[in-house]
N, C-alpha and C positions, 0 to 999 in steps of 0.2 A: 494565466490569472491565478493569484494566490487565494487560498481560502481566507476568509475574514474571521479572525479570532473573535469569539463571542457572538457572531452573527447567526442568522438562520442557516443550519448546516446543509440543508438539502432543498433542491427544487424538484418536485415530484412530477411536474408536467412532462409527458413524453415528447421527445423531439424526433421527427422523422429523418431517417437516413436517406440522403439523396444520392450518395455515390459510395460504392465499395471499392477501395483503391488497391490494397495489397495485403497479403498475410503478414503477421508479425510473429516474432519468435515466442516460444513458450508453450507450456503444456495445455493451456486452454485453447490454443489455436485461434487467437484473437486476430482481428483485422483492423487495419487503418481505414477509417471511413470519414466522409464529410457529411454534415447534416444541414438541414434547412436553416439553422440559425447561423450558418457560415463558419462554424468552428469544426475543427478536426478532432476525432476521438479515437482512442484505442478501444475498440468494441469487443466485449466478451459476450458470447451468445448463449442463451438458454439451450441446454442440451449438450454443452461442450464436454469434452472427455473428462474434465476434472469435476464435473457435477454442478448442479445449480446451487448447492449450498455455498460454493465458493463465491458466487455472485452476492449472496446474502452476507457472507463474511466481509466482502469489500464494502458493502453498504453500511454495515454496523461500524466497522473500523473507521471509515471515513466520517461517519456521524460523530464519532468521538474526536478524531484527530482534527476535524474542522473547527473545533472549539479551542484549539491550541495555536501556538505560533509556528508549529511545524509546517513546512511548505509541502503541501500535497494538492494535486490538481482536483478541481471539482468533479464530482460524479453526476451523471444524468441517466435517466431512463431513456433508452433509444427505441424507436419503433421501426420495425422492418415490415412494411405492409404487403410486400409481394415476395414470392419465392425467387431466389437466384440459383440457377442450376449449377453455377460455378462456385457457390458458397456452401461448403460442406466440411465436415470433420473427417479426416483420414484416421480410421481406427483399424489397424491391421490391413486387411484387404477390403474392408467395408468403407462405404461413404455414408455418413450420417448427417442429416440436415438439421439446422437449428430448429428448436421447438417454439411454437407460438410466435407472437409478434413483438413482445417486450424483452429488451435486452439491456445490457449495462455498458455505459461509455465513460471512459476517463478522458477528460478534455486535455488535448495537447497544449502545453504552455505557450507555444508559438506555432506559426504556420509551417508544417514540416516540409512543404514544397518550396519554401523560400529561405528557411532558416534551419541550420543544422541542430539536431538533437542528438547528444552523445549518451550512450548507455554504458560507457566505460571511460575512465580517465587513468592515464599512467600516473605513477607515484609523483612524478615531478610537477604535475599540474594541480595536485590537491590544494596547494597553498593558494591557488587562484579562486577557490570556491569560497564565497563570502558568507555562506550559512553553514559552515562546518559544525557549529554547535548543534544543529538539528540532528546530526548523526547520533549524538548522545541521547537526545530526547526520544527519538524514534526507537532506539534500542530499548529504552525502559518500557515504552508502550508495547513493543513487540514481545517483551518478556511477560507482561501482564496478559497479553492476548494469547500467549502460548504459540507464537509464530513458529511454523514448522519448516519454513523455507528461508533461504538467504534474503537479506534485505535488498530490495531493488530500488535504484535511483536512476534518474536521467538528469543530464546536465545541459544547460542552455547558456550561451554567452550573451551577456547584456552589453550591447554596443554603446549604451549611453554612459557606461562607467569608464572613466578615464583616470589612469594613474593609480589603480588599486585592483583588488580581486574583482574579476568581472564575470565569473561563472556562478551560476546558481543551481543548487541541487533541488530536484523535485522528487518526492518519495511516492512511489507508485506500486501497484500490485499488492493488495492486501488479502488476496484470495486464500492464502494458506495460514491466515490467522485461525486460531481455534483448531489447529491441526487439520485444516482443510475440510473435507467432507465428513471427517470423523466427529467433529464438534466435541473436541476434548481439549483440556488445558494441560499441556505438557510442560515440564520444567527442564529446559535444555539451555544452559547458559551460552552455549556457542552456536545455537540456532538463531536466525535473525541477524546474522552479521553481514555487514556490507563488505564489498571488495572494491579497492584494496583495504586490507585490515589495518594498514598503517594509519588510517584516518583516526583511529581511536587513541593513538599516541600523540596526536597533534592538538588535542582538546582536553579540557579539565573534566574528565568523565565524572568524578565524584561530585563536584559542585553542580554540574548540569543535570546529573541524574537526580540529585536531591530536589531540584526545582520541579522535575517531571513527576517524581513520586508524590510531592506535595499536591500537584494538580490532580493526580489520579485519586488521591485520598479525599478530595473535595467533590468528586462526581457522585451525585445522589442517585437514588434508585429511579426516580422519575426521569431524569436526564438519560440514564443508561437505557431504560426500556423504550424511551422515545426514539432511539436510533433505528427501531424496526419500522417506524411509520413510513409508508410509501413503498414498502417491499411488495412487488407484484405477487398476487396470490398464485399466479401460474408458476412461480419459482419454487413453491412449497410442495413437497411430496407428502404422502400419507404419513401422519404422525409428526410432521416437522414442526407444526405450531407448538406442540407440547415440548418437543425436544429443544426448540429454540428458547422457549420460556425457561426451561431447566438450565440451558447454557448460560443465559444472562443471570440467573440466580447464582450459579457457580462463579461467574465473573465478578458479581457483586461481593460474594463472600471472600473471594480472593483478595479484595482490597484490604481486608483486615490482617492478612498474613503476608502482604506483599513486601513490606519494608525489609524484614529479615531475609526473605527470598532473594530480593534484588541485591542485597549486600553479598550474599554467597555468589550470585551470578557475576557481579562486578569483580570479585576477587578472582574467579576463574577466567574471566575475560582479560584481566590485567596480566595474568601469567601467560595466557595464550598470545597476547599482543607482544609481550616482552620476548617470548621465544621466537615469534615470527620476525620481529625487527632484527633480532640477533642473527638469525639465519640469513636474512636478506641483506645484512651488512649496513643497517641504518644506524647502528650505534645505540646509545642510551635513549630511553624513552624521554 
């Protein structure tokens, strides 16, 4: 299910986890779960090795992205009401268990038990992705967020599309926005890049970036601070409320200087993509 631009960004009512299915890749040691609403979720648990702030980062980033046309799956608060002895985080030689009962779930766009979800596409299939423009838009938002990780996307085939691009990209995992648990806004033009990098040579980055910048400039203070509504208090550590308020104030101030910053970042990205495509033998951009 796509997020609805302009709609209510979040549903705060917790959904109970009915089944823990299997581990997923990544530093947060997430799990694929099924919930009582019948949907499947990539569940990130409180107490995970990357820290609870990364759950808050996901919540805030989604609260902003859900107001755009960028395709990102809905987030929900998940409830794990009983302890599972086989659900733990492997940290060195230790086993740490999830904290509390409220956790974070990113809804799978399809049923993963019946429909394939790809987390990587070879170069030759990129032209089959019908929302390639979203890669430009999410790049701009990731630069505003100070994304410290590569941009992650999953791809789903739309069997209803005949005779045209039939893959759709869903942008997932915003936990390393704001430099993850550090809650800092770093300026790194080549952070937040998707793989394969060639995707940026297939779209009009300049025009698409301009539309995303214009959107960012219209986000007011009330909208920005409303993205923290519904964050479970159990995810907040000592002093985190004040630190979170400070982070959002810095993100708000960053809007005023963002246009020249993204111009520099796009220039660095352009050179990086040109060099990458040349080495890979893709010819001119």
